[in-house]
C-alpha positions in Angstrom: -4.3 -1.8 -17.2 -2.1 -4.9 -17.5 -3.1 -8.2 -15.8 -0.5 -9.8 -13.6 0.8 -12.2 -16.3 1.4 -9.3 -18.8 2.9 -7.2 -16.1 5.3 -10.0 -15.1 6.5 -10.2 -18.7 7.1 -6.5 -18.8 9.0 -6.6 -15.6 11.1 -9.5 -16.8 11.9 -7.6 -20.0 13.0 -4.5 -18.0 15.1 -6.7 -15.7 16.8 -8.4 -18.7 17.6 -5.0 -20.2 19.0 -3.8 -16.9 21.1 -6.9 -16.4 22.5 -6.5 -19.9 23.3 -2.9 -19.4 24.9 -3.2 -16.0 26.5 -6.6 -15.1 27.0 -5.5 -11.5 23.4 -4.6 -10.9 22.5 -7.5 -13.1 23.4 -10.0 -10.4 20.8 -8.5 -8.0 18.2 -8.4 -10.8 18.8 -12.0 -11.7 18.2 -13.2 -8.2 15.3 -10.9 -7.5 13.4 -11.3 -10.8 15.0 -13.5 -13.5 15.4 -16.5 -11.2 11.6 -16.7 -10.6 9.0 -18.2 -12.9 6.2 -15.8 -12.0 5.2 -12.6 -10.3 3.8 -14.3 -7.2 7.1 -16.1 -6.5 9.2 -13.0 -7.1 7.0 -10.8 -4.9 6.9 -13.4 -2.1 10.7 -13.5 -2.1 11.0 -9.7 -2.1 8.7 -9.5 0.9 10.8 -12.1 2.7 14.0 -10.4 1.9 12.9 -6.9 2.9 11.2 -8.0 6.2 13.4 -10.9 7.1 16.8 -9.9 5.8 19.2 -12.9 5.4 18.1 -14.9 8.4 15.5 -17.5 9.2 12.8 -14.9 9.3 13.2 -14.4 5.5 12.1 -18.0 4.9 9.2 -17.6 7.3 7.9 -14.4 5.6 8.4 -15.7 2.2 6.4 -18.8 3.1 3.6 -16.7 4.5 3.5 -14.8 1.3 3.6 -17.8 -1.0 0.7 -19.4 0.9 -1.4 -16.2 0.7 -0.8 -15.8 -3.0 -1.6 -19.5 -3.7 -4.7 -19.3 -1.5 -6.0 -16.1 -3.0 -4.7 -15.3 -6.6 -6.7 -12.0 -6.5 -3.9 -10.7 -4.2 -1.5 -10.8 -7.1 -3.9 -9.0 -9.3 -4.2 -6.3 -6.7 -0.4 -6.1 -6.4 -0.2 -5.7 -10.1 -2.6 -2.8 -10.0 -0.7 -1.2 -7.1 2.5 -1.3 -9.1 1.0 0.2 -12.2 -0.6 2.9 -10.0 2.9 4.1 -9.0 4.0 4.3 -12.6 0.9 6.3 -13.5 1.0 8.8 -10.6 4.8 9.3 -9.9 6.4 11.5 -12.5 9.8 10.2 -11.5 8.9 6.7 -12.5 9.1 5.5 -16.1 9.3 1.8 -15.6 7.8 -0.9 -13.3 11.1 -2.5 -12.2 12.4 0.4 -9.9 9.3 0.7 -7.7 9.0 -3.1 -7.5 12.6 -3.4 -6.2 13.2 -0.2 -4.3 9.9 1.5 -3.1 9.3 0.4 0.4 5.7 1.7 0.3 4.9 -0.9 -2.4 6.5 -3.8 -0.4 4.8 -2.6 2.8 1.4 -2.6 1.1 1.9 -6.1 -0.3 3.1 -7.3 3.2 -0.2 -5.9 4.5 -2.1 -7.9 1.9 -0.4 -11.0 3.2 -1.1 -10.1 6.8 -4.7 -9.4 6.0 -5.1 -12.8 4.3 -3.5 -14.4 7.4 -5.9 -12.5 9.7 -9.0 -13.5 7.7 -7.9 -17.2 7.9 -7.4 -17.1 11.7 -3.6 -17.0 11.7 -3.7 -13.9 13.8 -0.4 -14.2 15.6 1.4 -14.6 12.2 -0.6 -11.6 10.9 0.5 -9.4 13.8 4.1 -10.6 13.5 4.1 -9.5 9.8 2.6 -6.1 10.8 5.2 -5.6 13.5 8.1 -6.4 11.2 6.8 -4.1 8.5 6.5 -1.4 11.1 10.0 -1.9 12.4 11.7 -2.3 9.1 9.7 -0.2 6.7 8.1 2.4 9.1 4.6 1.6 7.8 2.1 0.0 10.3 -1.1 -1.2 8.8 -3.3 -3.3 11.0 -4.2 -6.7 9.5 -7.9 -6.0 10.1 -7.9 -2.9 7.9 -9.6 -3.1 4.4 -7.7 -1.6 1.5 -8.6 -1.6 -2.2 -6.3 -1.8 -5.2 -4.2 0.7 -7.2 -3.2 2.2 -3.9 0.0 4.2 -3.7 1.9 4.8 -0.5 4.2 7.7 -1.6 7.5 8.1 0.4 5.9 5.7 2.9 7.5 6.7 6.2 5.5 7.1 9.4 2.2 5.8 7.9 -0.2 4.3 10.5 -3.5 2.7 9.5 -5.6 1.2 12.3 -7.9 -1.7 12.6 -11.2 -1.7 10.7 -10.2 1.4 8.6 -11.7 1.0 5.1 -9.8 2.5 2.1 -11.1 2.4 -1.5 -9.4 2.0 -4.8 -7.0 4.5 -6.4 -6.1 6.2 -3.1 -2.7 8.0 -2.7 -1.3 8.4 0.8 1.8 10.4 1.6 4.3 10.2 4.5 3.4 10.6 8.2 -0.3 10.0 7.8 -2.4 8.6 10.6 -5.8 7.0 9.9 -7.6 5.4 12.9 -10.0 5.6 15.7 -10.3 8.6 18.0 -10.6 8.5 21.8 -14.3 9.1 21.6 -16.9 6.4 22.1 -18.1 4.4 20.3 -14.7 3.8 18.8 -15.2 3.5 15.1 -12.7 3.8 12.2 -12.6 6.1 9.2 -13.9 5.1 5.7 -11.9 6.5 2.8 -13.6 6.6 -0.6 -12.1 5.9 -4.1 -9.6 8.2 -5.7 -8.8 10.2 -2.5 -5.5 12.0 -2.1 -4.2 12.3 1.5 -1.3 14.8 2.0 1.8 14.5 4.2 1.2 14.6 7.9 -2.6 14.5 7.7 -4.6 12.8 10.5 -8.1 11.2 9.9 -9.6 10.1 13.1 -12.9 8.6 14.3 -16.2 7.7 12.8 -15.8 9.8 9.6 -16.3 9.3 5.9 -14.1 10.8 3.2 -16.0 11.0 -0.1 -14.7 9.8 -3.5 -12.0 12.0 -5.1 -11.7 14.2 -2.0 -8.3 15.8 -1.2 -6.9 16.1 2.3 -4.2 18.8 2.5 -0.8 18.4 4.2 -1.1 18.6 8.0 -4.9 18.6 8.0 -6.8 17.1 11.0 -10.1 15.5 9.9 -12.6 14.6 12.6 -15.9 15.0 10.6 -17.1 13.9 7.2 -15.6 15.3 4.0 -18.0 15.3 1.0 -17.0 13.8 -2.3 -14.8 16.0 -4.5 -14.0 18.5 -1.7 -10.6 19.6 -0.5 -10.0 19.8 3.3 -7.3 21.9 4.8 -6.2 23.0 8.3 -6.7 22.0 11.9 -9.6 21.6 12.4 -10.3 20.8 8.7 -12.3 23.3 6.7 -13.7 22.7 3.2 -12.7 24.4 0.0 -13.1 23.8 -3.7 -16.2 21.7 -3.3 -18.3 20.8 -6.3 -21.6 22.6 -6.5 -23.5 19.4 -5.6 -21.5 19.0 -2.4 -21.9 22.7 -1.4 -25.7 22.5 -1.9 -25.8 19.3 0.3 
């Protein structure tokens, strides 16, 4: 997997090739990519543009993002792994530039990384403002107090809701219209999603539940109890299928 500097060079090379091939599109690529001296600056500007449009809010959201990336460089490494995860898992993607510029799920996830940084540094009003704008503009609402690993892919990224204190591991794929959060039962605790989990469209994962590593949650499934590692859960309520022998024995 490329580090952020190597990824940035690859993105720049792709952008230069696109600009040379299409002068009209080249103007947009030049302002979005080629005008910047690093991945952090380009990503901060993209977040500001997507969430703030052309007004004063763009400057505000870009500034939030730049401050977060300067304060915690690991956020850029996570953003690099997120982008490469899309190229690995989406058969329609051959390059890094298209998802960086056009996939709203990618920008929504990076906006969450900024809001989470703000939340952890006690800038909570700013964090919630960023969450609200991402929800309004991108139709993805991730609470700043959630915890999300890297190499995460929000595929199609419409109608995704991830609540406060949800924990999501690395290499997770989440499709559209997924809800992950607390249930109405007390005590109100949030789900914990392991590494390598696949969550299908329209699934709901609610309450104090744990989803084991590399589990699969089928489309439309409603999960209110633990899912062992490696199992597939389908239906409402969820039932288990295709479990590895170790999970079945447990």
